[in-house]
PDB file of N, CA, C and O in Angstrom:
ATOM      1  N   MET A   1       0.814  -1.187   0.000  1.00  0.00           N
ATOM      2  CA  MET A   1       0.000   0.000   0.000  1.00  0.00           C
ATOM      3  C   MET A   1       0.863   1.258   0.000  1.00  0.00           C
ATOM      4  O   MET A   1       0.547   2.244  -0.666  1.00  0.00           O
ATOM      5  N   GLN A   2       1.944   1.208   0.747  1.00  0.00           N
ATOM      6  CA  GLN A   2       2.823   2.376   0.781  1.00  0.00           C
ATOM      7  C   GLN A   2       3.437   2.630  -0.584  1.00  0.00           C
ATOM      8  O   GLN A   2       3.668   3.783  -0.950  1.00  0.00           O
ATOM      9  N   ALA A   3       3.705   1.573  -1.344  1.00  0.00           N
ATOM     10  CA  ALA A   3       4.241   1.738  -2.691  1.00  0.00           C
ATOM     11  C   ALA A   3       3.246   2.457  -3.596  1.00  0.00           C
ATOM     12  O   ALA A   3       3.633   3.073  -4.588  1.00  0.00           O
ATOM     13  N   ALA A   4       1.958   2.376  -3.249  1.00  0.00           N
ATOM     14  CA  ALA A   4       0.910   3.053  -4.019  1.00  0.00           C
ATOM     15  C   ALA A   4       0.641   4.459  -3.493  1.00  0.00           C
ATOM     16  O   ALA A   4      -0.264   5.143  -3.973  1.00  0.00           O
ATOM     17  N   GLY A   5       1.437   4.894  -2.494  1.00  0.00           N
ATOM     18  CA  GLY A   5       1.274   6.244  -1.956  1.00  0.00           C
ATOM     19  C   GLY A   5       0.280   6.351  -0.817  1.00  0.00           C
ATOM     20  O   GLY A   5      -0.141   7.450  -0.456  1.00  0.00           O
ATOM     21  N   LEU A   6      -0.098   5.212  -0.248  1.00  0.00           N
ATOM     22  CA  LEU A   6      -1.040   5.210   0.874  1.00  0.00           C
ATOM     23  C   LEU A   6      -0.260   5.072   2.183  1.00  0.00           C
ATOM     24  O   LEU A   6       0.380   4.049   2.428  1.00  0.00           O
ATOM     25  N   TYR A   7      -0.318   6.098   3.011  1.00  0.00           N
ATOM     26  CA  TYR A   7       0.443   6.103   4.257  1.00  0.00           C
ATOM     27  C   TYR A   7      -0.427   6.286   5.490  1.00  0.00           C
ATOM     28  O   TYR A   7       0.085   6.230   6.608  1.00  0.00           O
ATOM     29  N   PHE A   8      -1.735   6.504   5.321  1.00  0.00           N
ATOM     30  CA  PHE A   8      -2.636   6.730   6.446  1.00  0.00           C
ATOM     31  C   PHE A   8      -3.206   5.374   6.871  1.00  0.00           C
ATOM     32  O   PHE A   8      -4.408   5.129   6.775  1.00  0.00           O
ATOM     33  N   LEU A   9      -2.302   4.494   7.349  1.00  0.00           N
ATOM     34  CA  LEU A   9      -2.647   3.120   7.682  1.00  0.00           C
ATOM     35  C   LEU A   9      -2.652   2.929   9.193  1.00  0.00           C
ATOM     36  O   LEU A   9      -1.765   3.415   9.895  1.00  0.00           O
ATOM     37  N   THR A  10      -3.655   2.221   9.680  1.00  0.00           N
ATOM     38  CA  THR A  10      -3.741   1.875  11.093  1.00  0.00           C
ATOM     39  C   THR A  10      -3.871   0.363  11.175  1.00  0.00           C
ATOM     40  O   THR A  10      -4.590  -0.247  10.384  1.00  0.00           O
ATOM     41  N   GLU A  11      -3.173  -0.241  12.136  1.00  0.00           N
ATOM     42  CA  GLU A  11      -3.224  -1.688  12.316  1.00  0.00           C
ATOM     43  C   GLU A  11      -3.837  -2.008  13.672  1.00  0.00           C
ATOM     44  O   GLU A  11      -3.685  -1.255  14.634  1.00  0.00           O
ATOM     45  N   GLU A  12      -4.542  -3.151  13.731  1.00  0.00           N
ATOM     46  CA  GLU A  12      -5.088  -3.604  15.006  1.00  0.00           C
ATOM     47  C   GLU A  12      -4.995  -5.116  15.094  1.00  0.00           C
ATOM     48  O   GLU A  12      -4.968  -5.817  14.083  1.00  0.00           O
ATOM     49  N   ASP A  13      -4.946  -5.605  16.331  1.00  0.00           N
ATOM     50  CA  ASP A  13      -4.926  -7.031  16.621  1.00  0.00           C
ATOM     51  C   ASP A  13      -6.347  -7.563  16.438  1.00  0.00           C
ATOM     52  O   ASP A  13      -7.242  -7.202  17.202  1.00  0.00           O
ATOM     53  N   ALA A  14      -6.564  -8.410  15.443  1.00  0.00           N
ATOM     54  CA  ALA A  14      -7.898  -8.934  15.138  1.00  0.00           C
ATOM     55  C   ALA A  14      -8.429  -9.856  16.228  1.00  0.00           C
ATOM     56  O   ALA A  14      -9.629 -10.125  16.271  1.00  0.00           O
ATOM     57  N   SER A  15      -7.557 -10.348  17.113  1.00  0.00           N
ATOM     58  CA  SER A  15      -8.002 -11.260  18.171  1.00  0.00           C
ATOM     59  C   SER A  15      -8.707 -10.526  19.305  1.00  0.00           C
ATOM     60  O   SER A  15      -9.379 -11.146  20.130  1.00  0.00           O
ATOM     61  N   GLY A  16      -8.554  -9.199  19.346  1.00  0.00           N
ATOM     62  CA  GLY A  16      -9.150  -8.429  20.424  1.00  0.00           C
ATOM     63  C   GLY A  16      -8.287  -8.352  21.669  1.00  0.00           C
ATOM     64  O   GLY A  16      -8.706  -7.782  22.677  1.00  0.00           O
ATOM     65  N   GLN A  17      -7.076  -8.922  21.616  1.00  0.00           N
ATOM     66  CA  GLN A  17      -6.181  -8.920  22.770  1.00  0.00           C
ATOM     67  C   GLN A  17      -5.413  -7.610  22.918  1.00  0.00           C
ATOM     68  O   GLN A  17      -4.746  -7.392  23.929  1.00  0.00           O
ATOM     69  N   GLY A  18      -5.501  -6.745  21.926  1.00  0.00           N
ATOM     70  CA  GLY A  18      -4.854  -5.441  22.009  1.00  0.00           C
ATOM     71  C   GLY A  18      -3.344  -5.460  21.849  1.00  0.00           C
ATOM     72  O   GLY A  18      -2.672  -4.508  22.244  1.00  0.00           O
ATOM     73  N   ARG A  19      -2.801  -6.523  21.279  1.00  0.00           N
ATOM     74  CA  ARG A  19      -1.349  -6.601  21.085  1.00  0.00           C
ATOM     75  C   ARG A  19      -0.911  -5.626  19.996  1.00  0.00           C
ATOM     76  O   ARG A  19      -1.673  -5.323  19.078  1.00  0.00           O
ATOM     77  N   LEU A  20       0.328  -5.140  20.111  1.00  0.00           N
ATOM     78  CA  LEU A  20       0.889  -4.232  19.116  1.00  0.00           C
ATOM     79  C   LEU A  20       1.560  -5.035  18.008  1.00  0.00           C
ATOM     80  O   LEU A  20       2.208  -6.047  18.276  1.00  0.00           O
ATOM     81  N   LEU A  21       1.409  -4.592  16.786  1.00  0.00           N
ATOM     82  CA  LEU A  21       2.015  -5.258  15.639  1.00  0.00           C
ATOM     83  C   LEU A  21       3.402  -4.660  15.419  1.00  0.00           C
ATOM     84  O   LEU A  21       3.587  -3.795  14.563  1.00  0.00           O
ATOM     85  N   ILE A  22       4.368  -5.126  16.196  1.00  0.00           N
ATOM     86  CA  ILE A  22       5.727  -4.583  16.149  1.00  0.00           C
ATOM     87  C   ILE A  22       6.474  -5.102  14.919  1.00  0.00           C
ATOM     88  O   ILE A  22       7.027  -4.316  14.149  1.00  0.00           O
ATOM     89  N   ASN A  23       6.489  -6.409  14.739  1.00  0.00           N
ATOM     90  CA  ASN A  23       7.190  -7.036  13.617  1.00  0.00           C
ATOM     91  C   ASN A  23       6.142  -7.537  12.624  1.00  0.00           C
ATOM     92  O   ASN A  23       5.483  -8.545  12.880  1.00  0.00           O
ATOM     93  N   ASP A  24       5.981  -6.852  11.502  1.00  0.00           N
ATOM     94  CA  ASP A  24       4.943  -7.191  10.525  1.00  0.00           C
ATOM     95  C   ASP A  24       5.054  -8.616   9.989  1.00  0.00           C
ATOM     96  O   ASP A  24       4.059  -9.184   9.538  1.00  0.00           O
ATOM     97  N   ARG A  25       6.234  -9.192  10.030  1.00  0.00           N
ATOM     98  CA  ARG A  25       6.428 -10.541   9.489  1.00  0.00           C
ATOM     99  C   ARG A  25       5.712 -11.598  10.316  1.00  0.00           C
ATOM    100  O   ARG A  25       5.469 -12.704   9.833  1.00  0.00           O
ATOM    101  N   ASN A  26       5.369 -11.266  11.567  1.00  0.00           N
ATOM    102  CA  ASN A  26       4.696 -12.219  12.451  1.00  0.00           C
ATOM    103  C   ASN A  26       3.177 -12.096  12.396  1.00  0.00           C
ATOM    104  O   ASN A  26       2.480 -12.713  13.202  1.00  0.00           O
ATOM    105  N   TRP A  27       2.656 -11.310  11.460  1.00  0.00           N
ATOM    106  CA  TRP A  27       1.225 -11.032  11.403  1.00  0.00           C
ATOM    107  C   TRP A  27       0.697 -11.216   9.984  1.00  0.00           C
ATOM    108  O   TRP A  27       1.411 -10.990   9.008  1.00  0.00           O
ATOM    109  N   LYS A  28      -0.568 -11.632   9.887  1.00  0.00           N
ATOM    110  CA  LYS A  28      -1.235 -11.800   8.595  1.00  0.00           C
ATOM    111  C   LYS A  28      -2.499 -10.943   8.601  1.00  0.00           C
ATOM    112  O   LYS A  28      -3.322 -11.061   9.509  1.00  0.00           O
ATOM    113  N   THR A  29      -2.658 -10.087   7.600  1.00  0.00           N
ATOM    114  CA  THR A  29      -3.856  -9.256   7.495  1.00  0.00           C
ATOM    115  C   THR A  29      -5.045 -10.150   7.172  1.00  0.00           C
ATOM    116  O   THR A  29      -5.006 -10.941   6.230  1.00  0.00           O
ATOM    117  N   THR A  30      -6.105 -10.012   7.972  1.00  0.00           N
ATOM    118  CA  THR A  30      -7.295 -10.839   7.795  1.00  0.00           C
ATOM    119  C   THR A  30      -8.513 -10.026   7.373  1.00  0.00           C
ATOM    120  O   THR A  30      -9.499 -10.586   6.895  1.00  0.00           O
ATOM    121  N   LYS A  31      -8.447  -8.708   7.548  1.00  0.00           N
ATOM    122  CA  LYS A  31      -9.597  -7.862   7.236  1.00  0.00           C
ATOM    123  C   LYS A  31      -9.103  -6.434   7.068  1.00  0.00           C
ATOM    124  O   LYS A  31      -8.100  -6.042   7.666  1.00  0.00           O
ATOM    125  N   GLN A  32      -9.804  -5.663   6.261  1.00  0.00           N
ATOM    126  CA  GLN A  32      -9.510  -4.238   6.134  1.00  0.00           C
ATOM    127  C   GLN A  32     -10.809  -3.501   5.873  1.00  0.00           C
ATOM    128  O   GLN A  32     -11.765  -4.081   5.357  1.00  0.00           O
ATOM    129  N   ASN A  33     -10.847  -2.216   6.231  1.00  0.00           N
ATOM    130  CA  ASN A  33     -12.094  -1.455   6.118  1.00  0.00           C
ATOM    131  C   ASN A  33     -12.389  -0.986   4.698  1.00  0.00           C
ATOM    132  O   ASN A  33     -13.488  -0.499   4.431  1.00  0.00           O
ATOM    133  N   VAL A  34     -11.440  -1.121   3.791  1.00  0.00           N
ATOM    134  CA  VAL A  34     -11.631  -0.773   2.378  1.00  0.00           C
ATOM    135  C   VAL A  34     -11.451  -2.061   1.577  1.00  0.00           C
ATOM    136  O   VAL A  34     -10.455  -2.765   1.744  1.00  0.00           O
ATOM    137  N   GLU A  35     -12.404  -2.366   0.716  1.00  0.00           N
ATOM    138  CA  GLU A  35     -12.329  -3.593  -0.079  1.00  0.00           C
ATOM    139  C   GLU A  35     -11.070  -3.599  -0.955  1.00  0.00           C
ATOM    140  O   GLU A  35     -10.730  -2.572  -1.543  1.00  0.00           O
ATOM    141  N   PRO A  36     -10.375  -4.736  -1.052  1.00  0.00           N
ATOM    142  CA  PRO A  36      -9.207  -4.825  -1.925  1.00  0.00           C
ATOM    143  C   PRO A  36      -9.565  -4.433  -3.358  1.00  0.00           C
ATOM    144  O   PRO A  36     -10.618  -4.813  -3.870  1.00  0.00           O
ATOM    145  N   GLY A  37      -8.687  -3.680  -3.989  1.00  0.00           N
ATOM    146  CA  GLY A  37      -8.893  -3.242  -5.363  1.00  0.00           C
ATOM    147  C   GLY A  37      -9.656  -1.942  -5.505  1.00  0.00           C
ATOM    148  O   GLY A  37      -9.782  -1.413  -6.609  1.00  0.00           O
ATOM    149  N   THR A  38     -10.173  -1.413  -4.383  1.00  0.00           N
ATOM    150  CA  THR A  38     -10.908  -0.155  -4.412  1.00  0.00           C
ATOM    151  C   THR A  38      -9.934   1.001  -4.604  1.00  0.00           C
ATOM    152  O   THR A  38      -8.908   1.063  -3.927  1.00  0.00           O
ATOM    153  N   VAL A  39     -10.240   1.907  -5.511  1.00  0.00           N
ATOM    154  CA  VAL A  39      -9.414   3.094  -5.722  1.00  0.00           C
ATOM    155  C   VAL A  39      -9.804   4.121  -4.666  1.00  0.00           C
ATOM    156  O   VAL A  39     -10.974   4.487  -4.547  1.00  0.00           O
ATOM    157  N   VAL A  40      -8.811   4.588  -3.894  1.00  0.00           N
ATOM    158  CA  VAL A  40      -9.070   5.551  -2.824  1.00  0.00           C
ATOM    159  C   VAL A  40      -8.132   6.740  -2.945  1.00  0.00           C
ATOM    160  O   VAL A  40      -7.090   6.660  -3.596  1.00  0.00           O
ATOM    161  N   ASP A  41      -8.506   7.828  -2.321  1.00  0.00           N
ATOM    162  CA  ASP A  41      -7.675   9.023  -2.230  1.00  0.00           C
ATOM    163  C   ASP A  41      -6.517   8.733  -1.275  1.00  0.00           C
ATOM    164  O   ASP A  41      -6.663   7.922  -0.360  1.00  0.00           O
ATOM    165  N   CYS A  42      -5.387   9.377  -1.473  1.00  0.00           N
ATOM    166  CA  CYS A  42      -4.220   9.124  -0.620  1.00  0.00           C
ATOM    167  C   CYS A  42      -4.447   9.554   0.832  1.00  0.00           C
ATOM    168  O   CYS A  42      -3.649   9.205   1.701  1.00  0.00           O
ATOM    169  N   ASN A  43      -5.510  10.297   1.109  1.00  0.00           N
ATOM    170  CA  ASN A  43      -5.822  10.712   2.480  1.00  0.00           C
ATOM    171  C   ASN A  43      -6.837   9.795   3.159  1.00  0.00           C
ATOM    172  O   ASN A  43      -7.274  10.074   4.275  1.00  0.00           O
ATOM    173  N   THR A  44      -7.210   8.714   2.502  1.00  0.00           N
ATOM    174  CA  THR A  44      -8.169   7.770   3.071  1.00  0.00           C
ATOM    175  C   THR A  44      -7.521   6.993   4.209  1.00  0.00           C
ATOM    176  O   THR A  44      -6.429   6.446   4.052  1.00  0.00           O
ATOM    177  N   LYS A  45      -8.197   6.946   5.361  1.00  0.00           N
ATOM    178  CA  LYS A  45      -7.697   6.174   6.500  1.00  0.00           C
ATOM    179  C   LYS A  45      -8.049   4.710   6.274  1.00  0.00           C
ATOM    180  O   LYS A  45      -9.215   4.367   6.075  1.00  0.00           O
ATOM    181  N   ILE A  46      -7.042   3.855   6.305  1.00  0.00           N
ATOM    182  CA  ILE A  46      -7.243   2.431   6.082  1.00  0.00           C
ATOM    183  C   ILE A  46      -6.905   1.685   7.366  1.00  0.00           C
ATOM    184  O   ILE A  46      -5.818   1.846   7.920  1.00  0.00           O
ATOM    185  N   LEU A  47      -7.849   0.866   7.834  1.00  0.00           N
ATOM    186  CA  LEU A  47      -7.665   0.062   9.040  1.00  0.00           C
ATOM    187  C   LEU A  47      -7.411  -1.378   8.624  1.00  0.00           C
ATOM    188  O   LEU A  47      -8.233  -1.986   7.938  1.00  0.00           O
ATOM    189  N   LEU A  48      -6.277  -1.918   9.038  1.00  0.00           N
ATOM    190  CA  LEU A  48      -5.916  -3.301   8.751  1.00  0.00           C
ATOM    191  C   LEU A  48      -6.027  -4.108  10.036  1.00  0.00           C
ATOM    192  O   LEU A  48      -5.414  -3.757  11.044  1.00  0.00           O
ATOM    193  N   SER A  49      -6.799  -5.182  10.010  1.00  0.00           N
ATOM    194  CA  SER A  49      -6.909  -6.093  11.148  1.00  0.00           C
ATOM    195  C   SER A  49      -6.041  -7.303  10.836  1.00  0.00           C
ATOM    196  O   SER A  49      -6.099  -7.849   9.734  1.00  0.00           O
ATOM    197  N   ALA A  50      -5.237  -7.721  11.808  1.00  0.00           N
ATOM    198  CA  ALA A  50      -4.297  -8.807  11.558  1.00  0.00           C
ATOM    199  C   ALA A  50      -4.282  -9.801  12.710  1.00  0.00           C
ATOM    200  O   ALA A  50      -4.568  -9.459  13.857  1.00  0.00           O
ATOM    201  N   GLU A  51      -3.938 -11.050  12.372  1.00  0.00           N
ATOM    202  CA  GLU A  51      -3.794 -12.105  13.362  1.00  0.00           C
ATOM    203  C   GLU A  51      -2.335 -12.521  13.430  1.00  0.00           C
ATOM    204  O   GLU A  51      -1.643 -12.571  12.412  1.00  0.00           O
ATOM    205  N   LYS A  52      -1.871 -12.819  14.645  1.00  0.00           N
ATOM    206  CA  LYS A  52      -0.480 -13.222  14.844  1.00  0.00           C
ATOM    207  C   LYS A  52      -0.268 -14.625  14.285  1.00  0.00           C
ATOM    208  O   LYS A  52      -1.087 -15.519  14.497  1.00  0.00           O
ATOM    209  N   ILE A  53       0.835 -14.805  13.572  1.00  0.00           N
ATOM    210  CA  ILE A  53       1.215 -16.102  13.017  1.00  0.00           C
ATOM    211  C   ILE A  53       2.089 -16.803  14.046  1.00  0.00           C
ATOM    212  O   ILE A  53       3.066 -16.231  14.529  1.00  0.00           O
ATOM    213  N   ASP A  54       1.738 -18.042  14.380  1.00  0.00           N
ATOM    214  CA  ASP A  54       2.530 -18.794  15.377  1.00  0.00           C
ATOM    215  C   ASP A  54       3.762 -19.393  14.790  1.00  0.00           C
ATOM    216  O   ASP A  54       4.526 -20.050  15.496  1.00  0.00           O
TER     217      ASP A  54
END
């Protein structure tokens, strides 16, 4: 997304445990508030929900 000029990204722990996504390699995005492939303005806030990979 950043390569496309989107920098207004927020991440959250999809499990509800409130963990911080420090190392992105340990997490998999499971949901986002904007449908994949949707064309958005660069100021659009995008929320990514992710689950920790064991």
